[in-house]
C-alpha positions in Angstrom: 66.6 132.5 51.5 67.3 130.0 54.3 67.8 131.6 57.7 70.4 130.1 59.9 69.1 129.5 63.5 71.7 129.3 66.2 70.7 126.5 68.7 69.9 127.7 72.1 71.9 126.1 75.0 69.9 123.6 76.9 70.7 121.6 80.0 68.5 118.5 79.5 70.9 116.3 81.3 70.6 118.4 84.5 66.8 118.3 84.0 67.2 114.5 84.1 69.1 114.8 87.4 72.8 114.7 86.3 74.8 117.9 86.8 77.9 117.8 84.7 79.2 121.2 85.8 79.1 120.1 89.4 80.8 116.8 88.5 83.6 118.6 86.5 84.3 121.0 89.4 84.4 118.1 91.8 86.8 116.1 89.7 89.4 118.9 89.9 88.9 119.1 93.7 89.2 115.3 94.1 92.4 115.1 92.0 94.1 117.6 94.3 93.1 115.4 97.3 94.3 112.1 95.8 97.5 113.6 94.4 98.7 113.8 98.0 98.9 110.0 98.2 101.0 109.6 95.1 104.6 108.6 95.1 107.0 108.2 92.2 105.5 104.8 91.4 102.3 106.6 90.3 102.6 107.6 86.6 99.0 108.8 86.2 98.1 112.4 85.4 94.9 114.2 85.7 92.3 113.2 83.1 93.7 109.8 82.1 91.2 107.0 81.7 93.2 104.5 83.7 95.5 104.6 86.8 99.1 103.9 86.1 101.4 102.3 88.7 105.0 101.2 88.1 105.9 98.0 89.8 109.2 97.3 88.0 111.5 98.4 90.8 110.0 96.6 93.7 112.6 95.0 96.0 110.4 91.9 96.3 111.5 88.4 95.2 109.0 86.7 92.9 106.3 89.3 93.5 102.6 88.2 93.5 99.8 90.8 93.2 96.9 90.4 95.6 93.6 92.1 95.1 90.2 92.5 96.8 87.0 94.4 96.3 84.3 95.3 98.8 81.9 98.0 100.0 81.1 99.8 103.2 77.6 98.3 103.2 74.7 99.9 105.1 76.9 101.8 107.4 76.6 104.6 104.9 73.0 105.0 106.0 74.2 105.9 109.5 76.7 108.3 108.0 74.0 110.0 105.9 71.7 110.3 108.9 74.5 111.8 111.0 75.8 114.1 108.2 79.3 112.7 109.0 80.9 111.0 106.0 84.7 111.2 106.6 84.9 107.9 108.5 83.4 105.7 105.8 86.3 106.6 103.6 88.7 105.2 106.2 86.3 102.2 106.6 86.6 100.9 103.1 90.3 101.5 102.9 91.1 99.8 106.2 88.7 96.9 105.6 90.4 96.3 102.3 93.9 96.5 103.7 93.0 93.9 106.3 91.5 91.6 103.7 94.7 91.4 101.6 96.8 91.4 104.8 95.5 87.9 105.5 97.7 86.7 102.6 100.7 88.6 104.0 100.4 91.3 101.4 101.3 95.0 101.8 99.0 97.5 100.0 100.1 99.3 96.8 97.1 101.2 95.5 93.4 101.7 96.0 90.6 102.8 93.7 87.1 103.8 94.9 83.6 103.9 93.4 81.1 106.4 94.8 77.6 106.4 93.5 74.7 108.7 94.6 71.4 110.1 93.6 72.6 113.7 93.7 76.2 114.7 94.0 76.7 117.0 97.0 80.3 118.3 96.7 80.8 118.7 100.5 79.7 115.2 101.2 81.8 113.7 98.5 84.8 115.7 99.6 84.5 114.3 103.1 84.5 110.8 101.8 87.5 111.3 99.6 89.4 113.1 102.4 88.8 110.1 104.6 90.0 107.8 101.8 93.1 109.8 101.3 94.0 110.0 104.9 93.7 106.2 105.3 95.7 105.6 102.2 98.5 107.9 103.3 98.6 106.3 106.7 99.2 102.9 105.0 101.7 104.2 102.5 99.4 103.4 99.7 98.3 105.5 96.6 94.7 106.4 96.0 95.2 105.8 92.3 91.8 106.9 91.0 88.1 106.3 91.2 84.6 107.0 89.9 81.9 109.4 91.1 78.6 108.5 89.6 75.4 110.5 89.8 72.4 108.3 89.2 69.1 109.9 90.3 66.9 107.0 89.2 68.8 104.4 91.1 69.6 106.2 94.5 67.2 108.3 96.5 68.1 111.8 97.5 70.9 111.7 100.1 71.6 108.0 99.6 74.9 106.7 98.3 77.1 103.6 98.0 80.8 103.4 98.5 83.0 100.5 97.3 86.6 100.1 96.6 89.3 97.8 95.0 92.7 97.3 96.5 95.9 95.9 95.0 98.8 94.8 97.1 101.9 92.6 96.7 103.6 89.7 98.5 106.6 87.6 97.7 105.4 84.2 96.4 107.6 82.5 99.1 105.9 84.5 101.8 102.3 84.0 101.0 100.2 83.2 104.1 97.3 80.9 103.2 96.7 78.7 106.2 98.0 75.5 104.7 100.7 75.1 107.4 98.2 75.3 110.2 97.9 72.1 112.3 96.3 71.0 115.6 97.9 72.5 118.6 98.6 75.9 117.1 97.7 78.9 119.1 95.0 81.4 118.0 95.7 85.0 119.1 93.4 88.0 118.6 93.9 91.7 118.0 91.1 93.8 119.4 88.6 95.8 117.3 87.5 99.3 118.2 83.8 98.7 117.6 81.5 97.3 114.9 83.9 98.1 112.1 81.7 97.7 108.9 79.5 94.7 109.7 76.1 94.0 111.1 74.7 97.5 110.4 71.4 96.3 109.0 70.6 94.6 112.3 72.1 97.4 114.4 70.0 100.1 112.6 66.9 97.9 113.0 67.5 97.6 116.8 68.5 101.1 117.7 66.9 103.3 115.1 63.7 101.5 114.1 62.8 99.5 117.2 64.2 101.6 120.1 64.0 104.9 118.0 67.1 106.2 119.6 68.4 109.4 117.9 72.0 109.3 116.8 72.9 112.3 119.1 71.6 110.4 122.2 74.4 110.1 124.8 74.6 106.4 125.9 76.1 106.1 129.4 77.4 102.5 128.8 79.3 103.7 125.7 80.6 107.0 127.1 79.6 108.7 123.9 76.7 109.3 121.6 75.1 106.5 119.6 76.2 108.1 116.3 79.8 108.5 117.4 80.0 104.9 118.4 78.4 103.5 115.3 80.6 105.6 113.0 84.0 104.6 114.6 86.2 103.9 111.5 87.2 100.3 110.8 90.6 99.6 112.3 93.7 98.7 110.1 96.0 96.0 111.5 98.8 96.6 108.9 101.4 97.9 111.4 100.8 95.2 113.9 101.0 92.3 111.5 104.1 93.8 109.7 105.8 94.0 113.1 104.8 90.4 113.9 106.2 89.1 110.6 109.6 90.5 111.6 109.6 88.3 114.6 108.0 84.9 113.9 106.5 82.8 111.1 102.7 83.2 110.9 100.6 80.2 110.0 97.3 81.9 109.2 95.4 85.2 109.4 91.7 85.8 109.5 89.8 89.1 109.3 86.7 88.9 111.3 84.1 90.7 109.2 80.6 89.7 108.0 80.0 86.1 109.2 81.8 86.7 112.4 83.9 83.9 113.9 81.9 81.0 112.5 82.1 82.3 108.9 85.6 83.7 108.7 88.0 81.5 110.8 87.1 78.3 108.8 88.2 80.0 105.6 91.9 79.6 106.6 91.7 76.2 108.3 93.0 73.3 106.2 91.1 70.0 106.0 91.1 68.1 109.2 91.5 71.2 111.4 88.9 73.0 113.5 89.1 75.8 116.1 88.1 76.2 119.7 87.6 79.8 120.8 87.3 80.8 124.5 84.8 83.6 124.7 85.9 84.3 128.3 89.4 85.2 127.2 88.5 88.8 126.4 85.8 91.2 127.3 83.5 92.3 124.4 83.0 96.0 124.0 79.9 97.6 125.5 78.3 98.1 122.1 78.0 94.4 121.7 76.3 94.0 125.1 73.8 96.7 124.1 73.0 95.0 120.8 72.5 91.6 122.4 70.4 92.8 125.3 68.2 95.4 123.6 67.9 93.4 120.4 67.3 90.0 122.1 70.0 88.5 120.0 71.3 85.0 120.9 75.0 84.6 121.8 75.5 82.3 118.9 74.1 84.8 116.5 76.2 87.6 117.9 79.4 85.6 117.1 78.0 84.8 113.7 77.4 88.4 112.8 79.9 90.6 114.7 83.6 90.6 115.6 82.6 90.9 119.3 85.7 93.0 120.0 88.3 90.8 118.2 88.8 92.1 114.7 91.7 90.0 113.5 93.0 86.5 114.4 96.5 85.3 114.1 97.4 81.6 114.1 101.0 80.8 115.2 102.9 77.8 116.6 102.2 77.3 120.3 105.8 77.8 121.1 105.8 81.2 119.3 102.8 82.6 121.1 104.7 84.4 123.9 107.2 85.9 121.4 104.2 87.2 119.4 102.6 88.7 122.4 105.9 90.4 123.4 106.2 91.8 119.9 102.6 93.1 119.8 101.3 93.4 123.4 97.7 93.9 122.2 97.6 90.3 121.2 95.5 88.0 123.4 95.3 84.2 123.5 91.7 83.5 122.4 91.8 79.8 121.4 93.7 77.0 119.7 93.5 74.7 116.6 92.1 71.2 117.1 91.4 68.1 115.0 88.1 68.2 113.3 86.3 71.0 111.5 84.4 74.2 112.1 84.5 76.6 115.0 83.4 75.9 118.6 83.0 78.8 120.9 83.2 78.0 124.6 81.9 80.1 127.4 78.8 81.7 125.7 
């Protein structure tokens, strides 16, 4: 007589480092957070394999979808060390908004990818809360995402955060820099800090070489090192939308990795270069600390960091004052010239 043996429950996947029960509980919690960002355009429900967004009723003539994908980079290492993860959610959302904003697009929806060695629900919730808050502030849906637990790829406590954004612009209103010509004015919108770039160098200087703790109060900054380094990346959506109501914009540049030298040429047509007057604004104290303590040359500073100007706007010279009246934060920082590349004066 053959005896039937009932298999005993095992949890070999958990032994391998992946905890399905934790992930299932977290998915339910995350869905409640992201649902707050959903309007009637979102047709997705909990559990679907793809996010659904209805674009049929947009009041936009000849709509063109604009997309971008990026990550927070090594700023997440600072967030892990500080145990403060909320800001990096805003970082990736606002960075992505600014990227598609350079085309004149408004954001529609965002999707994130969070990967870690061991899922810690509290940490993931902080990140998603930050994502959701930034999406709501932009009137954008957090449509979905992926949370991956990969113990053999990421060390305990490490994680990566990336995101994909989709926006829309009327084909006749795309901003691509092709109308830029010599004599145009270059205006700048200030940053609130490092945003999301240069953190590998910043961590080397402050944490490895100087060995400053993140809770060290830095008099020049008026705050702790950790609070300064974790300032969320600023979004320029409202300012640029206000500007578009007043004047035509010839070009927009998001000053991210590559600084002025790497980002401004991306929108300049052939035969056009740019001259930037570094004396036209005062860089934030954090940049002075990086340069002095890290012995970084002025040229490298402007190649790596935004130096206090996070977004550049190119307009006709005769429209510059109207632009500044509409958005008082704007400052004259340079002009377009014949030639190529970027020259920074006053270093």
